[in-house]
C-alpha positions in Angstrom: 73.1 -21.9 -31.5 69.3 -22.4 -31.1 67.9 -19.5 -33.1 65.1 -19.1 -35.5 66.3 -18.7 -39.1 64.3 -15.7 -40.3 66.6 -12.8 -39.5 64.2 -9.9 -39.0 62.5 -11.9 -36.2 65.1 -12.2 -33.5 67.7 -9.5 -34.5 65.5 -6.6 -35.2 65.4 -5.3 -31.6 69.1 -4.8 -31.8 68.3 -1.7 -33.7 68.6 1.2 -31.4 65.6 3.2 -30.7 67.8 6.3 -30.8 68.4 5.5 -34.5 64.8 6.3 -35.2 64.5 9.4 -33.2 62.4 11.6 -35.5 58.6 11.2 -35.1 56.0 12.1 -37.7 53.1 14.1 -36.5 49.9 15.0 -38.4 47.9 18.1 -37.8 44.5 17.3 -36.5 42.7 19.4 -39.2 44.9 19.7 -42.2 47.4 16.9 -43.2 49.2 16.1 -46.4 49.8 12.4 -47.0 53.1 11.5 -48.8 53.0 8.8 -51.4 56.1 7.7 -53.4 55.0 6.5 -56.8 56.9 4.8 -59.6 55.5 4.6 -63.1 56.9 2.3 -65.7 56.5 1.7 -69.4 57.7 -1.9 -69.4 61.0 -1.6 -67.5 61.5 2.1 -68.3 60.7 4.7 -65.7 58.3 7.3 -67.1 59.7 10.7 -66.1 57.6 13.2 -68.0 54.4 13.2 -66.1 52.9 16.2 -64.4 50.8 16.7 -61.3 47.7 16.9 -63.5 48.4 13.4 -65.0 47.8 11.7 -61.6 44.7 10.8 -59.7 44.8 9.7 -56.1 42.0 7.8 -54.4 41.6 7.2 -50.7 39.2 4.4 -49.8 37.8 4.8 -53.3 37.2 8.6 -53.1 39.1 11.0 -55.4 41.5 13.3 -53.4 43.1 16.7 -54.0 46.8 16.4 -55.0 48.6 19.4 -53.4 52.2 18.8 -54.6 54.3 16.6 -56.9 58.0 16.1 -57.0 60.3 14.1 -59.3 63.1 12.5 -57.4 66.3 11.0 -58.8 68.4 9.3 -56.0 68.7 12.2 -53.5 67.9 15.1 -55.8 64.7 16.9 -56.5 64.7 17.1 -60.3 61.3 18.9 -60.8 58.5 20.2 -58.6 54.9 21.3 -58.9 53.3 22.9 -55.8 49.6 23.7 -56.1 48.2 24.1 -52.6 51.2 23.1 -50.4 54.9 23.8 -50.4 56.4 20.7 -48.9 60.1 20.2 -47.9 60.6 16.5 -48.9 63.4 14.7 -47.0 65.1 12.8 -49.8 67.9 11.4 -47.7 68.2 7.6 -48.1 68.1 4.9 -45.5 69.0 1.4 -46.8 68.3 -1.9 -45.2 70.0 -5.1 -46.5 68.4 -8.2 -45.0 70.0 -11.6 -45.6 67.7 -14.6 -44.9 70.0 -17.2 -46.4 71.6 -20.3 -44.9 74.2 -20.8 -47.7 76.6 -18.1 -49.0 76.4 -17.5 -52.7 79.1 -15.8 -54.8 76.3 -13.8 -56.5 75.5 -12.3 -53.1 79.0 -10.9 -53.0 78.5 -9.5 -56.5 75.3 -7.8 -55.3 77.1 -6.2 -52.3 79.8 -5.0 -54.7 77.1 -3.5 -57.0 75.5 -1.8 -54.0 78.7 0.1 -53.1 79.8 0.7 -56.7 76.6 2.1 -58.1 74.0 2.7 -55.4 75.1 4.0 -52.0 76.2 7.6 -51.8 78.1 9.5 -49.1 75.6 10.5 -46.4 73.3 7.5 -46.9 72.6 5.3 -43.9 72.7 1.6 -44.0 71.4 -1.2 -41.7 72.6 -4.7 -42.5 70.7 -7.6 -40.8 72.3 -11.0 -41.0 71.2 -14.3 -39.3 73.3 -13.2 -36.3 72.8 -9.5 -35.6 72.0 -6.1 -37.0 74.8 -3.7 -38.0 74.2 0.1 -38.3 76.3 2.3 -40.6 74.7 5.7 -40.0 75.6 8.6 -42.3 78.2 6.8 -44.4 81.4 8.7 -44.9 84.3 8.0 -47.2 86.7 10.0 -45.0 88.3 7.0 -43.3 87.5 4.1 -45.6 86.6 3.9 -49.3 83.7 2.0 -50.8 85.8 -1.0 -51.7 87.1 -1.4 -48.1 83.6 -1.2 -46.6 82.2 -3.6 -49.2 85.0 -6.2 -48.4 84.3 -5.9 -44.7 80.6 -6.3 -45.2 81.0 -9.4 -47.5 83.2 -11.1 -44.8 80.5 -10.3 -42.1 77.6 -11.6 -44.2 79.6 -14.8 -45.1 80.6 -15.5 -41.5 77.2 -14.7 -40.0 75.4 -16.9 -42.6 77.7 -19.8 -41.9 77.6 -19.5 -38.1 74.0 -18.3 -37.6 72.3 -20.9 -39.7 74.4 -23.9 -38.8 71.6 -25.6 -36.9 69.2 -25.1 -39.8 71.7 -26.7 -42.3 72.3 -29.6 -39.9 68.6 -30.1 -39.6 68.2 -30.3 -43.4 71.0 -32.9 -43.5 69.3 -34.9 -40.8 66.2 -35.0 -43.0 68.3 -36.3 -45.9 69.8 -39.0 -43.7 66.4 -40.1 -42.4 65.1 -40.2 -46.0 68.0 -42.5 -46.8 66.9 -44.6 -43.8 63.4 -44.8 -45.3 64.9 -45.8 -48.7 66.9 -48.5 -47.0 63.7 -50.1 -45.6 62.6 -50.4 -49.2 65.9 -51.9 -50.2 67.2 -48.7 -52.0 70.9 -48.4 -51.2 72.0 -44.8 -51.9 75.5 -43.8 -52.7 75.1 -41.4 -49.8 74.3 -44.3 -47.5 72.1 -44.9 -44.5 73.4 -44.9 -41.0 70.5 -46.9 -39.8 71.2 -50.4 -38.2 67.5 -51.2 -37.9 66.1 -54.3 -39.7 64.7 -53.3 -43.1 61.7 -55.7 -43.0 60.3 -54.6 -39.6 57.2 -52.4 -39.5 58.2 -51.1 -36.1 61.5 -50.0 -37.6 59.7 -48.1 -40.3 57.3 -46.6 -37.8 60.3 -45.4 -35.8 62.0 -43.8 -38.8 58.7 -42.0 -39.7 58.4 -40.6 -36.2 62.0 -39.5 -36.4 61.4 -37.8 -39.7 58.3 -36.0 -38.3 60.3 -34.8 -35.2 63.1 -33.4 -37.4 60.6 -31.7 -39.7 58.8 -30.1 -36.7 62.2 -28.8 -35.5 62.9 -27.4 -39.0 59.5 -25.6 -39.0 60.3 -24.1 -35.6 63.6 -22.7 -37.0 61.9 -21.1 -39.9 59.0 -19.7 -37.9 58.0 -16.0 -38.3 57.6 -13.8 -35.2 54.7 -11.6 -36.1 55.3 -9.2 -33.2 58.9 -8.6 -34.2 57.8 -8.0 -37.8 55.3 -5.4 -36.6 57.9 -3.9 -34.3 60.4 -3.6 -37.2 57.8 -1.8 -39.2 57.1 0.6 -36.3 60.7 1.4 -35.9 61.1 2.1 -39.6 58.1 4.4 -39.6 59.8 6.9 -37.4 62.8 7.2 -39.7 62.6 10.2 -42.0 63.6 10.2 -45.6 63.5 7.4 -48.1 63.5 3.9 -46.6 64.5 1.1 -49.0 65.0 -2.5 -48.0 66.4 -5.3 -50.1 65.4 -8.7 -48.6 67.5 -11.6 -49.9 65.7 -14.9 -49.2 66.6 -18.4 -50.2 64.3 -21.1 -51.5 64.0 -24.1 -49.1 64.2 -27.6 -50.5 63.4 -30.4 -48.1 64.4 -34.1 -48.7 61.8 -36.8 -48.8 61.5 -40.2 -50.6 60.6 -40.4 -54.2 56.9 -41.0 -54.9 57.5 -44.5 -56.2 59.3 -45.4 -53.0 56.4 -44.1 -50.9 54.0 -46.1 -53.1 56.0 -49.2 -52.7 56.2 -48.9 -48.9 52.4 -48.3 -48.8 51.9 -51.5 -50.9 54.3 -53.5 -48.8 52.8 -52.5 -45.4 49.2 -52.1 -46.6 48.0 -54.2 -43.6 49.6 -51.8 -41.1 47.2 -48.9 -40.7 49.5 -46.8 -38.5 52.3 -47.1 -41.2 49.9 -46.0 -44.0 48.6 -43.1 -41.9 52.2 -42.0 -41.1 53.3 -42.1 -44.8 50.1 -40.3 -45.9 50.3 -37.6 -43.2 54.0 -36.8 -43.9 54.2 -37.0 -47.6 50.7 -36.4 -48.9 49.0 -33.9 -46.5 51.5 -32.7 -43.9 52.2 -28.9 -44.3 53.0 -26.7 -41.4 53.5 -23.2 -42.8 54.4 -19.9 -41.2 51.5 -18.5 -39.3 51.2 -14.7 -39.4 48.4 -12.3 -40.0 49.6 -11.3 -43.5 47.0 -8.5 -43.9 48.1 -6.9 -40.6 51.8 -7.1 -41.5 51.2 -5.7 -45.0 49.3 -2.7 -43.5 52.1 -2.1 -40.9 54.8 -2.0 -43.6 52.8 0.1 -45.9 52.1 2.5 -43.1 55.8 2.7 -42.4 56.4 3.9 -46.0 59.4 1.6 -46.5 59.9 0.2 -50.0 60.7 -3.5 -49.7 62.1 -5.5 -52.6 61.9 -9.3 -52.1 64.8 -11.0 -53.8 64.1 -14.8 -53.8 67.2 -16.9 -54.6 66.0 -20.1 -56.4 69.0 -22.4 -56.2 68.3 -25.5 -58.3 67.4 -28.7 -56.5 70.2 -31.2 -55.9 70.0 -34.7 -57.4 70.6 -37.6 -55.1 69.5 -41.2 -55.8 66.1 -42.0 -54.3 65.6 -38.5 -52.8 63.1 -35.9 -53.9 64.0 -32.3 -52.9 60.6 -30.7 -52.5 59.8 -27.0 -52.4 59.1 -26.0 -48.8 59.0 -22.2 -48.9 55.8 -21.4 -50.8 54.4 -19.9 -47.6 57.4 -17.6 -47.1 57.3 -16.6 -50.7 53.6 -15.8 -50.6 53.8 -13.8 -47.3 56.8 -11.7 -48.2 56.0 -11.1 -51.9 52.7 -9.8 -50.6 54.4 -7.5 -48.1 56.7 -6.2 -50.9 53.8 -5.5 -53.2 52.0 -3.6 -50.4 55.0 -1.2 -50.1 55.3 -0.7 -53.8 58.3 -3.0 -54.1 59.2 -5.8 -56.5 59.5 -9.5 -56.1 62.3 -11.1 -58.2 62.9 -14.8 -58.4 66.2 -16.0 -59.8 69.2 -18.2 -59.0 71.3 -15.0 -59.8 71.1 -12.7 -56.8 73.1 -10.1 -58.5 70.7 -9.9 -61.5 67.7 -9.7 -59.2 69.4 -7.0 -57.1 70.2 -5.0 -60.3 66.5 -5.0 -61.4 65.4 -3.8 -57.9 68.0 -1.1 -57.9 66.9 0.2 -61.3 63.3 0.3 -60.2 64.2 2.2 -57.1 66.3 5.2 -58.1 63.6 7.4 -59.6 60.1 8.2 -58.3 57.4 10.7 -58.0 56.6 12.0 -54.6 52.9 13.0 -54.4 51.2 14.8 -51.6 47.4 14.9 -51.2 45.1 16.4 -48.6 42.5 13.8 -47.4 39.0 15.1 -47.2 37.5 14.8 -43.7 40.6 13.4 -42.2 40.2 11.8 -38.8 42.6 10.2 -36.4 40.6 7.1 -36.1 43.4 4.5 -36.1 41.9 2.9 -39.2 43.8 1.9 -42.3 43.2 4.1 -45.4 43.6 2.4 -48.8 45.5 4.4 -51.4 45.1 4.0 -55.1 47.1 6.0 -57.6 46.2 6.2 -61.3 47.6 7.9 -64.4 44.8 9.4 -66.4 46.2 8.5 -69.9 48.4 5.7 -71.0 48.9 2.0 -70.0 51.6 2.0 -67.3 52.7 -0.2 -64.4 52.2 1.9 -61.3 53.7 0.9 -57.9 53.1 2.6 -54.5 52.4 1.8 -50.9 48.9 0.5 -50.4 47.8 2.9 -47.6 48.4 4.4 -44.2 47.0 4.2 -40.7 45.4 7.4 -39.5 46.9 7.7 -36.1 
């Protein structure tokens, strides 16, 4: 199966347009912009603020707050309406995205936690795996209980992870094998062996192995590529979904095999008179870095505009130990891009080897929030992105919210 590894890229169009049937329309003259806001004192949600405790700025200008609601899960706990009586849709639409190529027991625990403590009857759920998207709209316990649905979902995620990312795992193993071939040229015999039958003292053999390593690495980068248009399309589809939109994005750290620095240094010394060998070693192991290429600012604005809350849950599995092989971090670009997207939506980024613990933190930070409405001064449908900044007048709190919206 020749598919790119990042799941929201190729599978997102499987979401039916009918799923997102409701459109949001703004009045040309008077509009009220909705901003979900979470206020924390350390890890504790601050639930005693009033409408007068908040200030909202659009593009640096103070705006008039027209209404404020305190929401807990799907209930309006408290409301203050000054110049507008809104009818907030507090229904919940969850998205679970799994960008992993190994299946972890802690992911199963996170799924169990989701059905035990998070999802309620009437919530909707979209699950996106490396293979396809699954839509559970308006969940009901009439035919199956939570435990049955959770067991089915765990089987689906496990099967799709194993099947959908087989090529990616095989490519990682090829890089390990080719690294062993490079070690063999230097006389390092790994317990994991080298299948190479090339002479170990031949510069041409080393050049061939380096070219092979580069080819495999290029293929790996293709498999992990990000389709910017699909990301933007995903944000657009989500924008038209009413109610709360909450995504938990499980991503796995990538560790790529390469020779230990002392082996590279030894090869450079041994073949110092071979310019093409030195350049190959330098390009691959000192300067080579082909990261994902997306317009991060554009994507952050698209997801902020969609008003979806994204929590980026980064699974940091410890690097393996194999003789003569260095497993190097290869996902700084993914981490930077998607942690920035999460931040722009008001979401969290959690890095841990324990997916269940990261998920629990994100869930705790999600359940309660303030829903503020403000009336922009001199609103125009100009298609431009309007930056939003929310402040609490007194106190030192951590405040999270979406970074803005597009006036269209």
